[in-house]
C-alpha positions as CSV (number, residue, x, y, z in Angstrom):
1,X,6.1,27.8,7.2
2,X,4.9,29.1,3.8
3,X,3.3,27.0,1.2
4,X,2.0,27.8,-2.3
5,X,-1.4,26.7,-3.4
6,X,-1.0,23.3,-4.9
7,X,-2.5,22.7,-8.3
8,X,-4.3,19.4,-7.6
9,X,-7.2,19.4,-5.0
10,X,-8.3,16.2,-3.2
11,X,-11.6,16.0,-5.0
12,X,-9.8,16.1,-8.3
13,X,-7.4,13.4,-7.1
14,X,-10.3,11.1,-6.2
15,X,-11.9,11.6,-9.6
16,X,-8.6,10.8,-11.3
17,X,-8.2,7.6,-9.4
18,X,-11.7,6.5,-10.5
19,X,-10.4,6.9,-14.1
20,X,-7.4,4.8,-13.2
21,X,-4.8,7.5,-13.2
22,X,-2.2,7.2,-10.5
23,X,-0.7,10.3,-8.8
24,X,2.9,10.7,-8.0
25,X,4.3,13.5,-5.8
26,X,7.9,14.5,-6.5
27,X,9.4,15.6,-3.2
28,X,12.4,17.9,-3.8
29,X,14.5,18.8,-0.7
30,X,16.5,22.0,-1.3
31,X,19.0,23.9,0.8
32,X,20.5,26.8,-1.1
33,X,19.9,25.2,-4.5
34,X,18.8,28.3,-6.5
35,X,21.3,27.5,-9.2
36,X,20.2,23.9,-9.6
37,X,16.5,24.0,-9.1
38,X,15.5,25.3,-12.6
39,X,17.4,22.4,-14.2
40,X,15.8,19.9,-11.8
41,X,12.3,21.2,-12.6
42,X,13.0,21.2,-16.3
43,X,14.3,17.6,-16.1
44,X,11.1,16.5,-14.3
45,X,8.7,18.2,-16.7
46,X,10.6,16.9,-19.7
47,X,9.9,13.4,-18.2
48,X,6.3,14.2,-17.3
49,X,4.9,17.5,-18.4
50,X,2.0,17.1,-15.9
51,X,4.2,16.0,-12.9
52,X,3.1,17.0,-9.4
53,X,6.1,18.2,-7.5
54,X,6.9,20.3,-4.4
55,X,10.2,21.9,-3.5
56,X,10.9,21.9,0.2
57,X,13.3,24.9,0.9
58,X,15.1,24.0,4.2
59,X,15.6,27.6,5.5
60,X,17.6,28.5,2.4
61,X,19.6,31.7,2.6
62,X,20.1,32.1,-1.1
63,X,17.4,32.9,-3.6
64,X,15.8,29.5,-3.7
65,X,12.4,30.7,-2.4
66,X,12.5,33.9,-4.5
67,X,13.2,31.8,-7.5
68,X,10.3,29.5,-6.7
69,X,8.0,32.5,-6.4
70,X,9.2,34.1,-9.6
71,X,9.0,30.9,-11.7
72,X,5.7,29.8,-10.2
73,X,7.1,26.5,-8.8
74,X,5.2,24.6,-6.1
75,X,7.1,25.0,-2.9
76,X,7.1,24.9,0.9
77,X,9.5,27.2,2.7
78,X,10.7,26.1,6.1
79,X,11.5,29.2,8.3
80,X,14.8,27.8,9.4
81,X,17.4,25.1,8.5
82,X,16.0,21.9,10.0
83,X,17.8,19.3,8.0
84,X,17.0,16.7,5.4
85,X,14.7,14.7,7.7
86,X,12.4,17.7,8.3
87,X,12.2,18.4,4.6
88,X,11.4,14.8,3.8
89,X,8.8,14.5,6.5
90,X,7.1,17.7,5.4
91,X,6.8,16.3,1.9
92,X,5.5,13.0,3.0
93,X,2.9,14.6,5.2
94,X,1.8,16.6,2.2
95,X,1.6,13.5,0.0
96,X,-0.5,11.8,2.7
97,X,-2.8,14.7,3.3
98,X,-3.4,15.1,-0.5
99,X,-4.0,11.4,-1.1
100,X,-1.1,10.6,-3.5
101,X,-0.5,7.0,-4.6
102,X,3.3,7.4,-4.7
103,X,5.8,9.8,-3.2
104,X,9.1,10.2,-5.0
105,X,12.2,11.5,-3.1
106,X,14.2,13.4,-5.7
107,X,17.3,15.6,-4.8
108,X,17.3,19.3,-5.6
109,X,21.0,19.4,-6.5
110,X,20.6,18.0,-10.0
111,X,22.3,14.7,-9.3
112,X,19.3,12.5,-10.0
113,X,17.9,11.8,-13.4
114,X,14.2,11.9,-14.1
115,X,14.6,9.2,-16.8
116,X,15.5,6.7,-14.0
117,X,12.1,7.1,-12.4
118,X,10.4,4.9,-14.9
119,X,12.2,1.8,-13.4
120,X,11.2,2.8,-9.9
121,X,7.5,3.3,-10.9
122,X,7.5,-0.1,-12.7
123,X,8.7,-1.8,-9.6
124,X,6.3,0.2,-7.3
125,X,3.3,-0.8,-9.5
126,X,4.2,-4.4,-8.7
127,X,3.3,-3.7,-5.0
128,X,6.8,-3.1,-3.5
129,X,6.5,-0.7,-0.6
130,X,9.8,1.2,-1.1
131,X,11.8,1.2,-4.3
132,X,15.4,2.5,-3.9
133,X,17.7,3.6,-6.7
134,X,21.1,1.9,-6.7
135,X,24.3,2.9,-8.3
136,X,25.9,-0.5,-7.5
137,X,23.5,-3.1,-8.8
138,X,25.5,-3.4,-12.1
139,X,28.9,-2.3,-10.9
140,X,31.2,-2.7,-7.8
141,X,31.8,0.0,-5.3
142,X,35.0,1.9,-5.3
143,X,37.4,2.7,-2.4
144,X,36.5,6.3,-1.8
145,X,35.4,7.2,1.7
146,X,31.8,7.6,0.5
147,X,31.8,4.2,-1.1
148,X,33.4,2.5,1.8
149,X,30.9,4.1,4.1
150,X,28.1,2.8,1.9
151,X,29.6,-0.7,1.9
152,X,29.7,-0.7,5.7
153,X,26.0,0.4,6.0
154,X,25.1,-2.3,3.5
155,X,26.9,-4.9,5.6
156,X,25.2,-3.7,8.8
157,X,21.7,-3.8,7.2
158,X,22.4,-7.3,6.0
159,X,23.7,-8.4,9.4
160,X,20.5,-7.0,11.1
161,X,17.8,-7.9,8.5
162,X,19.3,-10.5,6.1
163,X,18.4,-8.2,3.2
164,X,21.1,-7.0,0.8
165,X,20.7,-3.3,-0.1
166,X,23.6,-2.4,-2.4
167,X,23.2,1.4,-2.1
168,X,21.4,2.3,1.1
169,X,22.5,6.0,1.0
170,X,21.1,6.8,-2.5
171,X,18.4,9.5,-2.1
172,X,16.4,8.5,-5.2
173,X,13.4,6.5,-3.8
174,X,9.8,5.7,-4.5
175,X,7.3,5.2,-1.6
176,X,3.9,3.5,-1.9
177,X,0.8,4.3,0.0
178,X,1.6,2.3,3.2
179,X,5.1,3.8,3.3
180,X,3.7,7.3,2.8
181,X,1.3,6.8,5.7
182,X,4.1,5.4,8.0
183,X,6.5,8.2,7.3
184,X,3.9,10.9,7.6
185,X,2.7,9.7,11.0
186,X,6.0,8.6,12.7
187,X,8.1,11.5,13.7
188,X,11.2,9.4,14.2
189,X,11.3,8.1,10.7
190,X,13.9,9.7,8.4
191,X,15.0,9.0,4.8
192,X,18.1,7.3,6.1
193,X,19.5,3.7,5.9
194,X,18.6,2.9,9.5
195,X,14.9,3.6,8.9
196,X,15.1,1.2,5.9
197,X,16.5,-1.5,8.2
198,X,13.7,-0.9,10.7
199,X,11.0,-1.1,8.1
200,X,12.5,-4.3,6.7
201,X,12.3,-5.8,10.3
202,X,8.6,-4.6,10.4
203,X,7.8,-6.6,7.3
204,X,7.8,-3.9,4.6
205,X,9.1,-4.9,1.1
206,X,12.1,-2.9,-0.3
207,X,13.7,-3.5,-3.7
208,X,16.4,-1.7,-5.7
209,X,16.6,-0.8,-9.4
210,X,19.8,0.5,-11.2
211,X,20.2,4.3,-11.6
212,X,22.9,6.7,-12.6
213,X,23.8,9.7,-10.4
214,X,25.3,12.9,-11.9
215,X,28.1,14.9,-10.2
216,X,27.0,17.9,-8.1
217,X,27.6,21.1,-10.0
218,X,26.1,23.7,-7.7
219,X,24.7,24.3,-4.2
220,X,25.7,22.9,-0.8
221,X,25.7,19.3,0.4
222,X,23.9,18.4,3.6
223,X,26.9,16.3,4.6
224,X,30.3,17.8,5.2
225,X,33.4,15.7,6.2
226,X,33.0,15.9,10.0
227,X,29.2,15.6,9.9
228,X,29.6,12.6,7.5
229,X,31.6,10.8,10.2
230,X,29.0,11.6,12.8
231,X,26.3,10.4,10.4
232,X,28.0,7.1,9.8
233,X,28.4,6.4,13.5
234,X,24.9,7.4,14.4
235,X,23.2,5.5,11.5
236,X,25.4,2.4,12.0
237,X,24.6,2.2,15.7
238,X,20.9,2.7,15.0
239,X,20.8,-0.1,12.5
240,X,22.4,-2.5,15.0
241,X,20.6,-1.6,18.2
242,X,17.3,0.0,17.4
243,X,14.4,-2.2,18.2
244,X,11.9,-3.7,15.8
245,X,9.5,-1.2,14.3
246,X,5.8,-2.0,15.1
């Protein structure tokens, strides 16, 4: 695994916190996203020109890593394709080790909008452990296979926890300190709806805020049709039958 030198050292972070400045790490999973990453970074820096971000290249076979080196982006390059969970856990461990106040999960395909992060941060500052973006707080879900799958997972989470999450598959999320610690130390935790259900059962607070999601223009999705069906079955069963998280 290769990692660039990150621009903020721990000693500096502690001094910033004394001055009341919070620190947010943008975690950007990327698999063959060389065409999308420049737009993503530009969007982030237009929102916050001093943003701390790290691109996690998941064994990309395109020019993602080369691009990061050429542009001077902060990145971690996994030596092989390990999947979204490995990317996410790598980023969360980095956030934990470098003492960040918040970790923001932000897709590398250009579908998320940096402008929506303000609402997540506002809710996070109120003390909510995990703030999830939702495409469906202000509108109903459609009847596409993706929307129907999301509706099923929402129902299963409600059945198991009593909490209504309208968009459990949305990948735009903000994690507070306790959540960062839990995700960085627990190898079985993934950025998936079943983990949200387990954390709700464990007493963590989770809220949603409305967001918009753009259509993917470039790159490769982590989920293809057959894998999507496997994903739904695995996550659904996990929501229903996995024990309470301690």
